[in-house]
N, C-alpha and C positions, 0 to 999 in steps of 0.2 A: 498782799501776799508776797512773802520773801522766801522763796524756795532756795535752799543752798546758800543763802547769804548769812554770814556770821553776825553775831550781835555787834552793834556799833562800836568800833575802835578795838575790838579784841585782837584782830590781826595786827594792827598797828602797834598795840602795846607789846605783843610778843616779839615782833621784829625789832622794835626799838631797844628792848632789853637785851636781845642777843646780838645786836649790831655793835655794841661796845661804845655807844654814845655816852655812857656814864663815865665820869672821870676815873682815870686809872692811876695807880701808884707809880712812882718812878721805877720800881723794880719790875712791874708788869710792862711798862713801856720799854725798858731795856731788854727784857726777855722777848718781847714782840719784835724789836729791832734785830736782835741776834737771830731769831727764828727766820725772819725775812731774809737776812743776809745769808744764812746757811742754805735756805731754799734757793736763793738766787745763784749761789755758787754751785749747788747740786744741779740746777737747771742748765747752767753753762757747761758743766762737765758732761751732762747727758747729751746736749746738743753737739759738743765736740766729738764725743764717742760715736754718735750717729753719723756725723760727717766723715769721720775716719773710716767707719764701716762702709759707707757709700763709696768713698774713694778706693778702698781696697777691692770692692766688688767691680768697680769700673776698670781697674787695672787688670783684674782677673779676666774680665770680659774681653779686653783688648788682646791679652795673650792668647785666649782661646780663639779669637777671630783670626789672629796671625797663624796659629797652628792649623786651623781649619783651611785657610787659604793654601798653606804649604802642602797639606795632605791632598787637597784637590789637585794641585799642580802635579804632585807625585802620581796620583791615580791616572792623570792624563798621560804622563810620560810612560808609565807602565803599560797602559792600554795601547799606546802607539808601538811600544816595543813588542808586545804580544802579537799585534797585527803583523808587524814586520817579520817576526820569527815564524809566524804561521805561513806567511807567503814564502819565506825561504824554505821551510819544510815542504810545502806543496811543490815548489820548483825542484827540490832535491828528489822528492819521491818520483817525479817523472823520469829522471835520468839515473836513478840509483840502480847499479848493477845487481846489488843483493836482492832487491825487490823483484827484478825482472829475470833473474837467472832460473832456467828450467830445472837445474840440478839442485836448487835450493829447497831442502826439505824442512829446514828450520823456519818456522814462522816468527816474525818479529812481533813480540807482544806490544800491543798498543792499548793501554787501559781506556775503557770507555769514558772514564771521568775526564781524561785529557782530550779525547776527540770531541766530547760533548761541549767543552768550553771553548774550543777553537772556532773562530768565525769561518764561515764557508763562503 
């Protein structure tokens, strides 16, 4: 019982004829050599292009990392400045004659957006 097994030698005969084990003419040999050389050059070019792309992405990554570090540093400085200015404002409000004058009928507008972002 030979389920799924091809007739004896049929697979070998097909692969031998498509392998190119038969003698080839010099023109076919030359064409095969040129095709291999052309393929080799194309593969080299493709690998070089891929390497250049990877290098470019790495450079872009490095630049973005530097920019990110710089922006984080700036956020820290601005946060510190905001805290300092908030403290200065609080201290000034305690002694500001305009805020404590009983004759002062004009209220100083202070937008809620500003007061809500200031630390307490």
